[in-house]
MIFILUM-572588 format. One record per residue (C-alpha): residue number from 1; residue in one letter; x, y, z. Coordinates in Angstrom, 3 decimals, always signed. Each point is the difference from the previous one (the first is absolute). Example, Ala and Ser with C-alpha at 12.3 -4.5 7.8 and 13.67 -1.06 7.14 Angstrom:
nr; rest; u; v; w
1; A; +12.300; -4.500; +7.800
2; S; +1.370; +3.440; -0.660
***
This chain:
nr; rest; u; v; w
1; M; +9.681; +0.743; +69.917
2; A; +2.495; -0.465; -2.858
3; T; -0.778; +1.564; -3.349
4; N; +1.503; -0.605; -3.426
5; A; +1.857; +2.741; -1.815
6; G; -1.961; +1.959; -2.523
7; N; +2.823; +0.215; -2.527
8; G; +2.398; -2.188; -1.965
9; A; +1.461; -1.401; +3.201
10; A; -3.274; -1.864; +0.632
11; A; +1.183; -2.971; -2.063
12; A; +3.342; -0.222; +1.804
13; P; +0.620; -2.722; +2.590
14; Y; +0.043; +0.879; +3.675
15; A; +3.247; +1.275; +1.492
16; L; -1.471; +0.139; +3.500
17; Q; -3.061; -1.634; +1.572
18; I; -0.854; +0.700; +3.642
19; H; -2.957; -1.759; +1.583
20; G; -1.182; -0.118; +3.608
21; L; +3.162; +1.699; +1.247
22; H; +0.228; +0.618; +3.733
23; A; +3.108; +1.460; +1.608
24; W; +1.222; +0.904; +3.461
25; Y; +2.670; +2.107; +1.662
26; G; +0.365; -1.894; +3.267
27; E; -3.524; -0.171; +1.417
28; S; -1.256; +2.853; -2.194
29; H; -2.213; -1.350; -2.811
30; V; +0.586; +2.490; -2.860
31; L; -1.328; -1.708; -3.154
32; H; -3.409; -1.635; -0.005
33; G; -0.552; -2.161; -3.073
34; V; +1.567; +2.183; -2.721
35; E; -1.024; -0.993; -3.544
36; L; +1.774; +1.453; -3.035
37; D; +1.371; -1.086; -3.358
38; V; +2.582; +1.662; -2.239
39; R; +0.612; -1.021; -3.592
40; K; +3.423; +0.097; -1.624
41; G; +0.807; +3.424; -1.398
42; E; -2.573; +1.827; +2.109
43; V; +0.495; +3.023; +2.216
44; V; -2.250; -0.419; +3.038
45; T; -0.356; +2.575; +2.776
46; L; -1.046; -0.668; +3.582
47; L; -1.872; +2.996; +1.380
48; G; -1.047; +0.651; +3.583
49; R; +0.529; +2.146; +3.039
50; N; +3.100; -0.289; +2.178
51; G; -0.135; -3.188; +2.041
52; A; -2.521; -1.678; -2.314
53; G; +2.280; -2.955; -0.750
54; R; +1.492; +0.946; -3.381
55; T; +3.664; -0.206; +1.037
56; S; -0.730; -3.129; +2.033
57; T; -1.363; -1.583; -3.191
58; L; +3.255; +0.700; -1.853
59; R; +2.057; -1.286; +2.920
60; A; -2.144; -3.135; +0.251
61; I; +0.640; -0.803; -3.668
62; L; +3.705; -0.321; +0.837
63; G; -0.480; -1.584; +3.412
64; L; +1.309; +3.100; +1.786
65; I; -2.660; -0.249; +2.685
66; G; -0.497; -1.974; +3.191
67; A; -2.339; -2.715; -1.263
68; R; -2.098; -0.659; -3.116
69; K; -2.895; -2.278; -0.798
70; G; -1.793; -0.448; -3.315
71; S; +1.328; -0.220; -3.544
72; I; +2.534; +2.149; -1.888
73; K; +0.882; -1.331; -3.439
74; V; +2.791; +1.569; -2.056
75; D; -0.123; -1.052; -3.653
76; G; -2.284; -2.837; +1.095
77; V; +2.372; -1.298; +2.711
78; E; -1.213; -0.030; +3.616
79; T; +2.373; +2.025; +2.194
80; I; -1.869; +0.332; +3.308
81; N; +2.370; -2.409; +1.766
82; L; +3.234; +1.098; -1.713
83; P; +2.692; +2.086; +1.750
84; T; +0.525; +3.547; -1.224
85; H; +3.178; -0.662; -1.997
86; R; -1.702; -2.730; -2.026
87; I; -3.013; +2.215; -0.666
88; A; +2.283; +2.802; -1.225
89; H; +1.693; -2.443; -2.358
90; R; -3.353; -0.487; -1.721
91; G; +0.899; +3.385; -1.550
92; I; -1.458; +2.487; +2.486
93; G; +1.580; +3.327; +0.937
94; Y; -1.198; +2.054; +2.971
95; C; +0.565; +3.726; +0.432
96; P; -1.008; +0.877; +3.584
97; E; -1.219; +3.430; +1.024
98; E; +3.174; +0.590; +2.023
99; R; +2.118; -0.728; -3.149
100; G; +2.789; -1.845; +1.851
101; I; +2.959; +1.905; -1.458
102; F; +3.331; -0.782; +1.700
103; A; +1.284; +3.392; +1.153
104; S; +3.738; -0.823; -0.044
105; L; +0.010; -1.697; -3.435
106; S; +0.243; +1.926; -3.245
107; C; -2.956; +0.285; -2.330
108; E; +1.522; -2.581; -2.349
109; E; +0.935; -2.351; +2.850
110; N; -3.628; +0.122; +1.173
111; L; -1.120; -0.712; -3.553
112; M; +2.233; -3.066; -0.343
113; L; -0.717; -1.458; +3.440
114; P; -3.171; -2.160; -0.425
115; P; +0.397; -3.474; -1.546
116; R; -1.648; -1.097; -3.229
117; V; -3.442; -1.558; +0.290
118; G; -2.305; -1.791; -2.436
119; A; +0.932; -2.951; -2.176
120; G; +1.634; +1.102; -3.231
121; E; -0.512; +3.674; +0.808
122; S; +2.993; +2.215; -0.654
123; G; -1.520; +3.279; +1.124
124; M; +0.835; +3.432; -1.307
125; S; +3.644; +0.835; -0.562
126; V; +1.590; +2.862; +1.896
127; D; +0.150; +1.972; -3.263
128; E; -3.740; -0.510; -0.552
129; I; -0.711; +1.133; +3.554
130; Y; +2.171; +3.095; -0.389
131; A; -1.807; +0.816; -3.259
132; L; -3.301; -0.212; +1.885
133; F; +1.295; +1.932; +3.038
134; P; +2.788; +2.390; -1.124
135; N; +0.135; +1.474; +3.520
136; L; +1.317; -3.312; +1.320
137; K; +2.847; -0.019; -2.518
138; E; +0.991; +3.506; +1.068
139; R; -0.107; -1.073; +3.656
140; A; +1.595; -3.452; -0.461
141; R; +2.868; +0.752; +2.422
142; S; -2.098; +1.893; +2.571
143; Q; -0.800; -1.641; +3.317
144; G; -3.580; -1.074; +0.553
145; M; -0.384; +2.517; +2.834
146; R; +0.824; +2.837; -2.402
147; L; -2.713; -0.836; -2.529
148; S; -3.199; +2.030; -0.047
149; G; -3.299; -1.685; +0.833
150; G; -0.849; -0.225; -3.688
151; E; +3.391; -1.498; -0.857
152; Q; -0.348; -2.536; +2.803
153; Q; -3.412; -1.019; -1.334
154; M; +1.331; -0.399; -3.537
155; L; +2.882; -2.085; +1.372
156; A; -2.368; -2.207; +2.017
157; V; -2.003; -0.807; -3.136
158; A; +3.108; -0.319; -2.183
159; R; +1.462; -2.673; +2.313
160; I; -3.040; -2.180; -0.646
161; L; +0.209; +0.460; -3.767
162; R; +3.612; -1.223; -0.027
163; T; -0.896; -3.216; +1.854
164; G; -2.171; -1.383; -2.804
165; A; -3.232; +0.101; +2.001
166; H; -3.031; +0.003; -2.311
167; M; -2.604; +0.823; +2.665
168; L; +0.541; +3.236; +1.926
169; L; -1.641; +0.791; +3.338
170; L; +0.249; +3.778; +0.468
171; D; -0.990; +1.613; +3.300
172; E; -0.782; +3.748; -0.123
173; I; +2.771; +0.812; -2.471
174; S; -1.339; +3.515; -0.648
175; E; -0.273; +1.033; +3.657
176; G; +1.620; +3.322; +0.886
177; L; +1.682; +0.498; -3.377
178; A; +0.103; +3.038; -2.268
179; P; -2.472; -0.024; -2.932
180; V; +2.812; -0.334; -2.565
181; I; +1.238; -3.190; +1.714
182; V; -3.530; -1.375; +0.323
183; S; -0.483; +0.608; -3.728
184; K; +3.243; -1.879; -0.740
185; L; -1.180; -2.963; +2.094
186; G; -3.269; -0.011; -1.927
187; E; +1.947; -0.159; -3.278
188; M; +1.996; -2.900; +1.429
189; I; -3.135; -1.980; +0.880
190; R; -1.415; +0.517; -3.504
191; M; +3.304; -1.209; -1.465
192; L; +0.030; -3.074; +2.236
193; K; -3.569; -0.840; -0.973
194; A; +0.954; +0.296; -3.677
195; K; +2.823; -2.483; +0.651
196; G; -2.417; -2.504; +1.571
197; Y; +0.787; +0.507; +3.686
198; T; -2.729; -0.595; +2.577
199; V; -0.354; +2.787; +2.570
200; V; -1.949; +0.048; +3.270
201; M; +0.027; +3.447; +1.599
202; V; -1.118; +1.335; +3.346
203; E; -0.716; +3.693; -0.500
204; Q; -1.464; +2.834; +2.041
205; N; +0.502; +2.416; -2.915
206; F; -3.147; -0.727; -1.982
207; R; +0.861; +2.486; -2.752
208; F; +3.260; -1.854; -0.596
209; A; -1.582; -3.466; +0.026
210; A; -3.203; +0.668; -1.926
211; P; +1.446; +0.372; -3.532
212; L; +2.484; -2.867; +0.458
213; A; -2.056; -2.926; +1.314
214; D; -2.008; -2.536; -1.984
215; R; -1.960; -0.957; +3.104
216; F; -0.568; +1.121; +3.561
217; Y; -0.687; -1.752; +3.282
218; V; -1.170; +1.926; +3.053
219; V; +1.154; -1.403; +3.344
220; E; -1.819; +0.790; +3.240
221; H; +0.617; -1.637; +3.393
222; G; +1.941; -2.831; -1.628
223; H; -2.720; -0.807; -2.552
224; I; -0.405; +0.747; -3.705
225; V; -3.173; +2.086; -0.118
226; E; +0.058; +1.124; -3.653
227; A; +1.636; -1.289; -3.181
228; F; -0.407; +1.652; -3.396
229; D; +1.611; +0.667; -3.381
230; A; +1.475; +3.338; -1.065
231; S; -2.947; +0.353; -2.417
232; Q; -2.328; +0.107; +3.038
233; L; +1.939; +2.702; +1.825
234; K; -2.378; +2.868; -0.770
235; A; -3.034; -2.062; +1.016
236; K; +1.704; -0.824; +3.315
237; E; +0.873; +3.596; +0.937
238; A; -2.742; +0.381; +2.593
239; R; +0.843; -3.337; +1.629
240; L; +3.722; +0.852; +0.062
241; H; -0.740; +3.334; +1.611
242; E; -1.991; -1.828; +2.654
243; L; +2.792; -2.522; +0.637
244; L; +3.078; +2.144; -0.486
245; G; -1.046; +3.620; +0.087
246; V; +1.432; +0.584; -3.503
***
């Protein structure tokens, strides 16, 4: 079901190749032969209804799931049998929907907590991150529990950028946030794409995702049921309405 990008990223090598991926939580079989490819420098969005298997796909990439079978290659290296910490050190950063901010640590302590990942990757400096997210600089000494939802989301993404990860897995980063914060996150994704980052997003907010992504995959019942380029978005409107109600 994979499709090549319809833009300049088409000539880029693959950052992520998933083929025949099955995954389980205990006895619950949640992914049923997922097939998707992501080229370096692409922004790819996974669309689907709640419970379709989008978040499980992100978690399976990092091995954060009960059991996996199939093939997941990161930069051409098979990772299906690797433990999570070794997969992360291939240069992958994961921002879960629940954000994972430590309530008792300050904003800056949260920012500095994760280790570096990715060979030769230095990541963004704290000054670069504060230039991107001025709110975090203003709130550097504030405890995590005192940050607004938007500030917590910015911090969750900023932590990944400091680690040196070059592939970002972002789960519903726009959910429940004010339009001004959502707009800022959109600017961030455009900036990261311009810098050559690879981004895989799970998004329920179609209006947020549509102008950002190079390609889209639609997940339903643990399968990929549609895959198309951004240039095909208008032609797919009726099908997306059928699948997603958008």
